[in-house]
N, C-alpha and C positions, 0 to 999 in steps of 0.2 A: 622278446615277449611270445609267448607260445597262445596268445588267444588267438582265434581265430574268426577271420571277419565272414560271415554268411553275407552271400551276394543276394539282395532282393529287389524286386522292382515294386512300384507304387501298387502295384495290384494283387502282390502277394505271393507271387510264383516265386519259389525258390532254385536258383540255376544250379548245376550240378558244380561249377568251378565255385573252390574258396581260396582265401589269400590268408596267410598268418602273417600278423604283424610284423613280426621280425623281418619280411620281407619289404615291408612300406616304410619310405622315406618320411611318412607323417608322423611315425612312431616319436620322433623327436619333438612334436608339436603335442600330440595326444598324451603322451607319457613323459611331459617333460620334468614331472616331479619326482621322478626314477633314475637310477642310474643304470648304465648299459647293462650291467649284470642282475637288475633285478627283477621279478616277477611280479605283477599286481596279484595280489590275493584273490582267493576264487570271490567273484559277485562283486568285486572291486568294481569293474568298469565292464558294463555290456556294450558290446559293438556289433554294428549291423551296418552294412551297404546299400543305400538306395542307387538305384541304376535311372537315369533320364534321358528319355530320347529331348531333340530340339525341341524346342518351344513347350516342353513340360512342365507342370510346375510341382515344386517341393511341396510334399504336403505333411506338415506336422501332427505328429501322432501324441498321445496323451501318455505322460510317462510318469511313474509315481515317484522318481527321484529326478533332480535337476541334469539337465540333457542338454549338451552343445553338439555341434555338427562343425565338421571340417569337409573341406571342398578336396576330395582325393584328384580327383581330372576333371577338364572340362573348364568353362567358362559360366558363371551366372550372372544373372541381373536383377536387383531387388527393387521394387515399387512399393510405393507407399500412397495411398488413396487418400484423400480428404474432401469429402463431399464428393464432388464432379472434378477435381483436379487429380491429375495421377501424375507423379514425378519419380523417376528413377534417381534412386539415391546413390546408387553403386554399382559398379562391376568387378566380379570377386573371381579371384583366379586361384587355381590348384597349390593347395598348402597355406591356405587360409581358413580360420575360424570364420564362422559365417552364422547369422541368424542369433546373435548374442543377444538379440531385443526379446528372445524368449523366455529369457532368466527374470525377464520384471515380473513383478505381483499383476499388473495388469497390461501386459505388450501390447502394441499397436500391430495393426494388420500390416504388416509386410509380406507380398507376394515375391518368391524367388522363382525364377525362370531361368532353363536352361539354355544356353546359347551354345548348339552343338549337342552332342552326347557329352553327358557328366557323370560323375559319379561323386556320391555323397557319405560320407562316414558317419553315423550318429552315434553319440559317446554318452551313455548314461552313467552316472556317479550315484554309487552310493555312500552318503555322507558316513553311516554307522561304519561300515566295510573300511573307509579310508581312514577313520579316527583309529580304528583296530589298529589297521595295519602302521601306521605313524607309531603307536605305543609300543609294538613290539620291534619294530626297526630301532637299531642301536644306533644307527647313521641314518636317520629319518633325513629324506630330502625335501626340501619346500613342496608344501600343500598345493595338490591340483590347481586349486582355486587361484592360485596367485597368478597364474598363466593368465587365467581370466580378466582378471584385474587389470594386466597388462594390455591385451588384447582390447577390452571395453577402453581402457585409457587412449589406446591408439586411436581406434574407432572414432571416439568424441574431439580428438585432437586435429583427424581427416576430417570430419564434418565440420569442426569450426573454420578449418582453411576452405572449404568450400564456400560455406556462407560469405566470407570474405570475397572470395573469386565473383561470387553471382552476384553481391551487392555492390561493389568497388572497383572491379576490373572491366576495361572494355573487353570486347569480343577476342581478340588477338591474343591477348596475355593469358587470358583465362582459358582459352583454347590451349596455348602452349604448356602452360600449366599442369594442365589435365594430361596431355602427351607424355611430360616429363614424369610426372607421377605414376603413369600406367608403365611406363619405361622402367622405373626403380623396383616396381612391384613383380613385372616380369623377371627382372634379373635374379629377385630375390628366390624367384622358383626356381631358376636354373643352379642359384647355388644349394639351394635346399634338396635339389635332384628329382623335384617334381615334373621338371620339363627337361629332357634331354636336348641341350643344343644342338639345331639343324646347323647347314653350312652358311645360313643367313644370322640367326638368333644367337650365334657364338659371339658374331661381331656386335661390339656396344650399342651399336648405336642404331639398331633393328627393332621396330615397335610391332606387334602383331596387333591388329585390331578387328576381331572376330564380330564385334557387335557394329551394328547398321549406322550411316552417319545420321539416321532419324533417331536411334537412342544417344548417340552422343550430343545430339542438340538438345533433347530432351534433358538429358541429365547438368547440361552447363545451363539451361535457360536462354538459349538461342534457338534461332528459326534455323531448318535444316537449309535455307538457302544460304545463311551465312556460314555456316559450318562449309558446305560445297566451294564456297567463294574464297574462303580463307585457305584450304587445301588447294586450290586451284593457284592462288598466289603465292604460296610457298612454293609450289610446284614452279611456276615459272620464274621466278627468282633463283632457282636452282639449289633453295634451302633444302630440300627435301625431295624424295623420288617415292612414288607409290606403285607397289607392285603388288596385285590383287589385294589381299588383307593384310599387307603387310607395308608399312610405312618406314622409309630409309631416311636417316637425318644424316645430308650430305655434308653439313656446314654446321657441327655442333656448337660451336662459340657464337655464331650467328643467331642460331635457333635459341639457345637459352637465351641470349640477351635480349630477344623479342619478350620474354617473360617478365623484364623488368620495365616495361613502358608505362607502368602505372604512376612510376615517380613523374616522367616526362608529362603525362597527362595532368598531374596534380599540380605540377610546377604553372602548367599554363592557364589554370584557375585562378 
C-alpha cells in the first residue's frame, strides 16, 4: 500500500513524521478487501492518524462518507452514559477496530478515552470509488464492508457474553472470564504484530492490565473492594502473581476452572 498516513493530533497540528500503510501491520485489517499486491484506487480510502495523550478523549469529526477507526497503538476505554449512570463498555487494544457505533444512523454517545499514549487511524470510505474499483478489478476481492459486518457481529457477541456475566455469574467467575478474554485479545495483538512480545508477554499466561482496578470494577459491575479482594485471594492461593501492571497466571488449569463456577452455584439453588 502506498497511501501515506498523516500524523495529526486533536488540536490540528501536523507533525513532520509520516508512515506508509505498507509499513503497518494494520493494513491486514484496514485493507482486508484487497490482495497483497493491490493498491487502493485514488480517493478510495483517506487515512489519517490521531495522536492521543493519557486520559485524552477521542474526538469524532463529521465525515462526508462512512468512517471507521482502527487503534494503531495503545489502549482505550469506552464509556456510555445513560442519564447520571456511567458505565465502561469495554477496553480496546492495538489492532482492533473501534467506534463501530458511529456507523449507525443515530449513534449513542460513547466516549473513548486513552489509557496511556495512543494512536488511532481514521479510515474514511468513498462508496462510489469502492464500487468503481470493484467493477474495474478482474479478480475483485470481498468488499470492505464485509470486514465491518464481521467486526460488528463479533462486538455484539462479545457484549452479549458480558451481559450474561454481569447478570448471572458470581463475582469470581465474572472476573476470571474478563481476564481470560483480555488475555485472548492481547495474544491476538502479538499474532497480528501490533505488539512486540516482551520477555514476559511472549509467555502464554501473562496479561497486561493498563487500566485501573476501579475501571475493571466499573466494567464488570463490581465494587473496587471486591476486585481487590479477588486479586488478593488468587495471589494468596498462588494461582496468580502480580508484577506492577502485569498479571502472571501461575496455575493456568486452576485459573480456568474458576471460570466454570456458575454451574456449581446453579446446582446449589
